[in-house]
Z-matrix of the N, CA and C atoms (Angstrom, degrees):
N
C 1 1.458
C 2 1.529 1 111.17
N 3 1.339 2 115.55 1 -38.85
C 4 1.455 3 119.53 2 179.64
C 5 1.525 4 110.68 3 -64.81
N 6 1.343 5 117.31 4 -37.43
C 7 1.461 6 120.56 5 178.99
C 8 1.521 7 111.54 6 -63.38
N 9 1.311 8 117.44 7 -39.76
C 10 1.466 9 121.23 8 178.88
C 11 1.524 10 109.62 9 -65.91
N 12 1.322 11 116.80 10 -42.02
C 13 1.461 12 121.38 11 178.52
C 14 1.528 13 109.93 12 -62.39
N 15 1.311 14 117.64 13 -45.21
C 16 1.467 15 121.75 14 179.83
C 17 1.523 16 110.83 15 -62.68
N 18 1.311 17 116.11 16 -40.62
C 19 1.466 18 121.15 17 178.64
C 20 1.523 19 110.57 18 -63.79
N 21 1.317 20 117.65 19 -46.80
C 22 1.468 21 121.59 20 179.33
C 23 1.522 22 110.75 21 -62.15
N 24 1.315 23 116.76 22 -40.95
C 25 1.453 24 121.42 23 178.90
C 26 1.525 25 110.85 24 -64.14
N 27 1.307 26 116.80 25 -43.12
C 28 1.471 27 121.13 26 178.65
C 29 1.524 28 110.70 27 -63.71
N 30 1.320 29 117.31 28 -41.60
C 31 1.467 30 120.84 29 177.92
C 32 1.529 31 111.06 30 -63.17
N 33 1.320 32 116.53 31 -41.98
C 34 1.466 33 120.57 32 -179.84
C 35 1.524 34 110.23 33 -64.90
N 36 1.326 35 117.57 34 -42.30
C 37 1.467 36 120.28 35 177.01
C 38 1.525 37 110.85 36 -62.34
N 39 1.314 38 116.59 37 -39.51
C 40 1.461 39 121.13 38 179.74
C 41 1.526 40 110.45 39 -64.88
N 42 1.336 41 117.10 40 -40.57
C 43 1.467 42 120.56 41 177.99
C 44 1.525 43 111.00 42 -62.46
N 45 1.339 44 116.97 43 -40.68
C 46 1.466 45 120.66 44 179.09
C 47 1.520 46 110.32 45 -63.48
N 48 1.323 47 116.71 46 -46.88
C 49 1.470 48 120.26 47 -179.49
C 50 1.527 49 111.85 48 -62.88
N 51 1.321 50 117.09 49 -41.17
C 52 1.456 51 121.19 50 178.81
C 53 1.529 52 110.99 51 -64.31
N 54 1.317 53 116.73 52 -43.35
C 55 1.469 54 120.24 53 179.40
C 56 1.527 55 110.47 54 -65.18
N 57 1.334 56 117.50 55 -40.03
C 58 1.465 57 120.50 56 177.89
C 59 1.526 58 110.93 57 -63.78
N 60 1.316 59 116.61 58 -42.23
C 61 1.466 60 121.11 59 179.90
C 62 1.537 61 110.60 60 -64.19
N 63 1.325 62 117.12 61 -43.09
C 64 1.468 63 120.80 62 179.13
C 65 1.522 64 111.62 63 -64.20
N 66 1.330 65 116.22 64 -40.60
C 67 1.461 66 121.05 65 179.04
C 68 1.524 67 110.55 66 -65.28
N 69 1.315 68 117.27 67 -43.63
C 70 1.468 69 120.16 68 178.53
C 71 1.527 70 111.49 69 -62.84
N 72 1.318 71 116.35 70 -40.45
C 73 1.461 72 120.67 71 179.17
C 74 1.535 73 111.06 72 -63.54
N 75 1.321 74 116.73 73 -43.82
C 76 1.468 75 120.20 74 179.18
C 77 1.528 76 110.75 75 -64.55
N 78 1.322 77 117.51 76 -38.92
C 79 1.464 78 120.66 77 177.94
C 80 1.529 79 111.13 78 -64.99
N 81 1.323 80 117.61 79 -39.26
C 82 1.459 81 120.94 80 177.61
C 83 1.533 82 110.82 81 -64.07
N 84 1.316 83 116.93 82 -41.90
C 85 1.463 84 120.20 83 177.68
C 86 1.522 85 111.48 84 -63.03
N 87 1.336 86 116.29 85 -37.16
C 88 1.461 87 120.68 86 179.90
C 89 1.527 88 110.43 87 -65.06
N 90 1.319 89 116.91 88 -36.75
C 91 1.472 90 121.50 89 -179.70
C 92 1.534 91 111.91 90 -65.80
N 93 1.316 92 117.34 91 -24.43
C 94 1.463 93 120.74 92 -178.54
C 95 1.531 94 112.07 93 -70.80
N 96 1.309 95 118.12 94 -21.02
C 97 1.456 96 121.55 95 177.34
C 98 1.510 97 113.41 96 63.46
N 99 1.299 98 117.31 97 68.40
C 100 1.470 99 122.15 98 -175.92
C 101 1.526 100 113.61 99 -87.51
N 102 1.285 101 118.99 100 -3.66
C 103 1.464 102 121.42 101 -178.68
C 104 1.515 103 110.76 102 129.34
N 105 1.305 104 115.34 103 165.20
C 106 1.458 105 121.31 104 -174.38
C 107 1.529 106 112.50 105 -63.59
N 108 1.312 107 117.27 106 -48.00
C 109 1.470 108 120.55 107 -177.06
C 110 1.531 109 110.71 108 -62.68
N 111 1.308 110 116.61 109 -41.98
C 112 1.461 111 120.75 110 179.69
C 113 1.531 112 109.90 111 -67.91
N 114 1.334 113 116.91 112 -41.16
C 115 1.460 114 120.28 113 179.87
C 116 1.519 115 111.91 114 -63.75
N 117 1.308 116 117.89 115 -38.42
C 118 1.465 117 121.00 116 177.97
C 119 1.523 118 109.66 117 -63.84
N 120 1.306 119 116.11 118 -43.33
C 121 1.454 120 120.87 119 178.15
C 122 1.531 121 110.77 120 -63.61
N 123 1.327 122 116.40 121 -42.35
C 124 1.463 123 119.89 122 179.01
C 125 1.525 124 111.91 123 -65.61
N 126 1.321 125 117.58 124 -38.01
C 127 1.461 126 120.84 125 177.46
C 128 1.531 127 110.33 126 -60.99
N 129 1.329 128 116.40 127 -40.93
C 130 1.462 129 120.56 128 176.84
C 131 1.526 130 110.72 129 -63.60
N 132 1.320 131 116.48 130 -42.49
C 133 1.466 132 120.77 131 178.69
C 134 1.526 133 110.47 132 -64.85
N 135 1.326 134 117.23 133 -40.53
C 136 1.459 135 120.74 134 179.19
C 137 1.516 136 110.40 135 -62.33
N 138 1.340 137 116.98 136 -43.72
C 139 1.473 138 119.81 137 178.24
C 140 1.526 139 111.15 138 -60.52
N 141 1.321 140 117.22 139 -43.50
C 142 1.464 141 119.56 140 -179.42
C 143 1.525 142 110.89 141 -68.25
N 144 1.334 143 117.66 142 -36.71
C 145 1.466 144 120.58 143 178.00
C 146 1.529 145 111.19 144 -68.40
N 147 1.326 146 116.88 145 -36.01
C 148 1.470 147 119.79 146 176.46
C 149 1.528 148 110.23 147 -63.05
N 150 1.324 149 116.65 148 -40.79
C 151 1.457 150 120.60 149 178.21
C 152 1.528 151 110.30 150 -66.81
N 153 1.314 152 116.40 151 -41.74
C 154 1.470 153 120.97 152 178.75
C 155 1.527 154 110.59 153 -62.21
N 156 1.323 155 117.10 154 -39.99
C 157 1.455 156 121.62 155 178.57
C 158 1.526 157 110.92 156 -66.06
N 159 1.315 158 116.76 157 -43.82
C 160 1.464 159 120.52 158 178.44
C 161 1.528 160 110.96 159 -62.35
N 162 1.333 161 116.79 160 -42.10
C 163 1.471 162 120.72 161 178.10
C 164 1.525 163 111.22 162 -63.43
N 165 1.334 164 116.38 163 -42.39
C 166 1.472 165 120.30 164 -179.74
C 167 1.526 166 110.99 165 -64.98
N 168 1.341 167 116.88 166 -41.15
C 169 1.471 168 119.94 167 178.71
C 170 1.522 169 110.63 168 -66.17
N 171 1.331 170 117.27 169 -38.69
C 172 1.458 171 120.63 170 179.02
C 173 1.531 172 110.40 171 -64.75
N 174 1.307 173 117.04 172 -41.87
C 175 1.468 174 120.58 173 178.41
C 176 1.527 175 110.68 174 -64.51
N 177 1.332 176 116.75 175 -41.12
C 178 1.456 177 120.65 176 178.02
C 179 1.525 178 110.75 177 -61.72
N 180 1.322 179 116.56 178 -41.31
C 181 1.464 180 120.92 179 178.30
C 182 1.523 181 110.96 180 -63.51
N 183 1.334 182 116.90 181 -41.98
C 184 1.461 183 120.46 182 178.91
C 185 1.525 184 110.86 183 -62.35
N 186 1.316 185 116.67 184 -42.12
C 187 1.475 186 120.26 185 -179.77
C 188 1.519 187 109.62 186 -66.67
N 189 1.334 188 118.12 187 -41.77
C 190 1.461 189 121.28 188 178.40
C 191 1.525 190 110.92 189 -61.35
N 192 1.334 191 116.59 190 -43.82
C 193 1.461 192 119.86 191 -179.52
C 194 1.522 193 112.09 192 -67.06
N 195 1.332 194 117.13 193 -35.53
C 196 1.449 195 121.12 194 178.47
C 197 1.509 196 110.88 195 -65.46
N 198 1.324 197 117.33 196 -37.98
C 199 1.442 198 121.80 197 -177.96
C 200 1.517 199 113.96 198 -74.18
N 201 1.327 200 118.13 199 -19.67
C 202 1.458 201 121.89 200 -179.06
C 203 1.519 202 111.93 201 -69.31
N 204 1.328 203 116.91 202 -35.50
C 205 1.470 204 121.22 203 -176.58
C 206 1.491 205 113.31 204 -65.03
């Protein structure tokens, strides 16, 4: 049971790191100023990555709280 918990926790941490990396990359691309159409697309991607990051952090918190009991 502990191995499954550790595996789930590791996966959740990996999802958070991946979402953070994707969000940072999209923000860097936005700073380059490639044009209006590209910026609109990047803003949409940033919003979706922010949501993905929030979801990943929430899942990580749930797993951490489950393991405390």
